[in-house]
C-alpha positions as CSV (number, residue, x, y, z in Angstrom):
1,X,0.1,-0.3,0.1
2,X,2.5,2.1,1.1
3,X,4.9,2.0,-2.2
4,X,1.8,2.1,-4.4
5,X,0.7,5.4,-2.5
6,X,2.0,8.4,-4.9
7,X,3.6,11.0,-2.9
8,X,3.0,14.4,-2.5
9,X,5.3,16.9,-3.8
10,X,6.3,19.8,-1.2
11,X,5.7,22.8,-3.6
12,X,8.3,26.1,-3.8
13,X,7.2,28.5,-1.4
14,X,8.3,32.1,-2.0
15,X,8.9,34.6,0.9
16,X,6.0,33.0,2.9
17,X,7.5,33.2,6.7
18,X,7.6,30.4,8.8
19,X,5.5,31.1,12.0
20,X,8.0,30.9,15.1
21,X,9.1,33.5,18.2
22,X,12.4,33.0,17.3
23,X,15.1,35.2,18.2
24,X,16.2,35.9,14.4
25,X,12.6,36.0,13.2
26,X,13.1,39.2,16.0
27,X,16.1,40.9,14.0
28,X,15.4,43.8,12.0
29,X,14.3,42.6,8.3
30,X,17.0,45.7,7.0
31,X,19.7,43.7,9.3
32,X,19.2,40.3,7.8
33,X,18.8,41.8,4.3
34,X,21.9,43.5,4.6
35,X,23.8,40.6,6.5
36,X,22.6,38.1,3.3
37,X,24.3,40.6,0.9
38,X,27.6,41.3,2.8
39,X,27.7,37.0,3.3
40,X,27.0,36.7,-0.7
41,X,29.7,39.2,-1.7
42,X,32.3,37.7,0.6
43,X,31.4,34.3,-0.7
44,X,31.2,34.9,-4.2
45,X,34.7,36.5,-4.3
46,X,36.4,33.6,-2.3
47,X,34.6,30.7,-3.6
48,X,37.3,28.6,-1.7
49,X,36.6,25.6,0.6
50,X,37.4,27.5,3.7
51,X,34.5,30.4,2.5
52,X,32.1,27.5,1.8
53,X,32.8,26.0,5.3
54,X,32.2,29.2,6.9
55,X,28.6,29.9,4.9
56,X,27.9,26.4,5.6
57,X,28.5,27.2,9.6
58,X,26.8,30.3,9.5
59,X,23.7,29.5,7.6
60,X,23.5,25.6,9.8
61,X,23.5,28.3,12.9
62,X,20.3,30.1,11.4
63,X,18.3,26.9,11.1
64,X,18.5,26.3,14.1
65,X,18.6,29.5,16.1
66,X,15.1,30.2,13.6
67,X,13.7,26.8,14.2
68,X,13.6,25.9,10.8
69,X,11.3,22.9,9.7
70,X,12.0,20.2,7.6
71,X,8.8,20.5,5.9
72,X,9.5,24.1,4.4
73,X,11.8,22.3,1.9
74,X,10.4,22.0,-1.7
75,X,10.8,18.2,-3.7
76,X,13.5,18.4,-6.1
77,X,11.9,17.6,-9.3
78,X,14.5,14.7,-10.9
79,X,15.2,16.2,-13.7
80,X,17.4,18.5,-11.8
81,X,19.8,15.3,-10.1
82,X,19.6,14.4,-14.0
83,X,21.5,17.7,-14.6
84,X,24.0,18.1,-12.1
85,X,25.2,14.5,-12.7
86,X,26.2,15.5,-16.7
87,X,27.5,18.4,-15.5
88,X,29.9,16.6,-13.3
89,X,30.6,13.7,-15.3
90,X,31.6,16.3,-18.3
91,X,33.7,18.4,-15.5
92,X,35.5,15.3,-14.3
93,X,36.2,14.4,-17.7
94,X,37.8,18.1,-18.4
95,X,39.8,18.1,-15.6
96,X,37.2,20.7,-13.7
97,X,35.8,18.5,-11.1
98,X,36.7,20.5,-8.2
99,X,36.1,23.9,-9.1
100,X,32.2,22.5,-10.5
101,X,30.8,21.1,-7.1
102,X,32.2,24.4,-5.5
103,X,30.3,26.3,-8.4
104,X,27.5,23.8,-7.6
105,X,27.9,24.6,-3.7
106,X,28.3,27.8,-3.5
107,X,24.8,28.2,-5.3
108,X,22.7,26.2,-3.2
109,X,24.8,28.2,-0.3
110,X,23.1,31.4,-1.8
111,X,19.8,30.0,-2.4
112,X,19.2,28.7,1.5
113,X,20.6,32.4,2.3
114,X,18.5,33.9,0.4
115,X,15.4,31.5,1.8
116,X,16.0,31.5,5.3
117,X,15.8,35.6,5.1
118,X,12.4,34.6,3.3
119,X,11.6,31.9,6.5
120,X,11.9,34.7,9.2
121,X,10.8,38.2,7.6
122,X,7.1,38.9,7.5
123,X,6.1,40.6,3.6
124,X,5.3,43.7,5.9
125,X,8.6,44.2,7.5
126,X,10.4,43.9,4.4
127,X,8.0,46.4,3.2
128,X,8.8,49.0,5.8
129,X,12.6,48.4,5.8
130,X,12.7,49.3,1.9
131,X,13.0,53.5,2.6
132,X,15.7,53.0,4.8
133,X,17.6,50.4,2.9
134,X,17.2,53.0,0.0
135,X,17.8,56.1,1.9
136,X,21.6,56.7,1.0
137,X,20.2,56.7,-2.4
138,X,19.1,60.2,-2.2
139,X,22.1,61.7,-2.4
140,X,22.4,60.7,-5.7
141,X,18.9,62.3,-6.3
142,X,17.2,59.5,-7.9
143,X,13.5,58.6,-7.4
144,X,14.0,56.4,-4.2
145,X,10.0,56.9,-3.2
146,X,8.9,56.1,-6.7
147,X,11.4,52.9,-6.1
148,X,10.0,52.2,-2.7
149,X,6.3,52.9,-3.9
150,X,6.8,50.0,-6.9
151,X,9.0,47.7,-4.5
152,X,5.9,47.9,-1.9
153,X,3.1,47.1,-3.9
154,X,4.9,44.4,-5.6
155,X,5.8,42.5,-2.6
156,X,2.4,42.9,-1.2
157,X,0.9,41.3,-4.6
158,X,2.9,38.7,-3.8
159,X,-0.1,36.8,-1.9
160,X,-2.6,37.8,-4.2
161,X,-0.7,36.3,-7.5
162,X,0.2,33.2,-5.5
163,X,-3.7,32.5,-4.7
164,X,-4.8,33.5,-8.2
165,X,-2.0,30.8,-9.5
166,X,-3.4,27.8,-6.9
167,X,-6.9,28.5,-8.0
168,X,-5.8,28.1,-11.6
169,X,-4.0,25.2,-11.4
170,X,-6.5,23.8,-9.2
171,X,-9.4,24.7,-11.8
172,X,-7.1,22.8,-14.4
173,X,-6.9,19.5,-12.3
174,X,-10.3,19.5,-11.9
175,X,-11.0,20.0,-15.3
176,X,-9.2,16.7,-15.9
177,X,-6.7,17.2,-18.5
178,X,-4.9,14.7,-19.9
179,X,-0.8,14.3,-19.6
180,X,1.3,16.5,-22.3
181,X,3.2,14.2,-24.0
182,X,5.4,16.8,-26.4
183,X,7.3,19.8,-25.8
184,X,4.9,22.0,-28.0
185,X,2.1,20.9,-25.8
186,X,4.4,22.0,-22.7
187,X,5.2,25.0,-24.0
188,X,1.5,25.8,-25.0
189,X,0.4,25.0,-21.6
190,X,2.9,27.0,-20.3
191,X,2.0,30.0,-22.3
192,X,-2.1,29.3,-21.5
193,X,-0.9,29.4,-17.7
194,X,1.2,32.5,-18.4
195,X,-1.2,34.5,-19.8
196,X,-4.5,33.5,-17.6
197,X,-2.0,34.4,-14.4
198,X,-1.0,38.2,-16.6
199,X,-5.0,38.5,-17.1
200,X,-6.0,38.3,-13.2
201,X,-2.8,40.1,-12.2
202,X,-3.5,43.0,-14.2
203,X,-7.8,43.0,-13.2
204,X,-6.1,42.9,-9.4
205,X,-3.3,45.8,-10.5
206,X,-6.3,47.4,-11.8
207,X,-8.7,47.6,-9.5
208,X,-5.7,48.3,-6.7
209,X,-5.1,51.4,-8.9
210,X,-8.7,53.1,-8.6
211,X,-8.8,52.4,-4.6
212,X,-5.3,54.4,-4.3
213,X,-6.8,56.8,-6.4
214,X,-10.2,57.0,-4.8
215,X,-8.5,57.1,-1.5
216,X,-6.0,59.8,-2.6
217,X,-2.3,60.7,-1.2
218,X,-2.0,59.9,2.6
219,X,1.1,60.4,5.1
220,X,2.0,56.8,6.4
221,X,3.9,57.0,9.2
222,X,6.2,54.3,10.1
223,X,7.4,53.2,13.9
224,X,10.7,54.4,14.3
225,X,13.5,52.3,13.7
226,X,14.7,50.3,16.6
227,X,18.0,47.5,17.0
228,X,17.7,45.2,19.3
229,X,20.7,42.9,20.8
230,X,19.5,40.3,17.9
231,X,20.7,42.8,15.1
232,X,23.4,43.0,16.9
233,X,24.4,39.7,17.0
234,X,23.6,39.1,13.7
235,X,25.9,41.8,12.9
236,X,29.0,40.8,15.0
237,X,28.2,37.1,13.4
238,X,27.9,38.3,9.8
239,X,31.0,40.8,10.1
240,X,33.2,37.9,11.8
241,X,32.1,35.5,8.8
242,X,33.0,38.1,6.2
243,X,36.3,38.4,7.8
244,X,37.0,35.1,8.3
245,X,35.8,34.3,4.4
246,X,38.3,37.5,2.9
247,X,41.7,36.4,5.4
248,X,41.6,32.6,5.6
249,X,39.7,32.2,1.8
């Protein structure tokens, strides 16, 4: 019975925080974004085994502190492992096996780092952190307010688009469409799905624009920025890791 039962695939979850009350969840969103950016730059310029080991240690510590469950990791399709295996064989034959493995580990580490920020940060906190993160660009006389507004609206629309995609896939499953057996059918299915999602998203954006026009301009009062002990610890850990990667990497 257990052998014939179809195993349920875990979907890819983007920017959906894991509901926990941990020190890493309480860290300011801007601190996590800047820390992730600093680690990414440091390990990208020094992708040695030492740098990758330090990045792995930071990621393991972050996952343990945030108490991230195993169920948030999506199911990886078989063709991903097939592509990696083909690349492994080709690079082993050409003498670039070490560089290939380091590149794969670097990509996986950066992906887990970005996912860790998404698992521990609410969209509302990330939107509130955008004006502070973009504030230095005001010195260059760039349209920071417009950029912040566009980014905030895009982030707030992500849950709506995600819900519409779930409804679309559920409707397709209810219709009982047969499997697609050729690449041309795959491309047509992708085009139909993207067209439906874009159509629904455009309608949602139009309704949102009408609502904003009716409401008119409003001065939003943001809470003052208060860094806590977790922010200081995060900055110190990331600064130490970046220094160690730069010196020993």
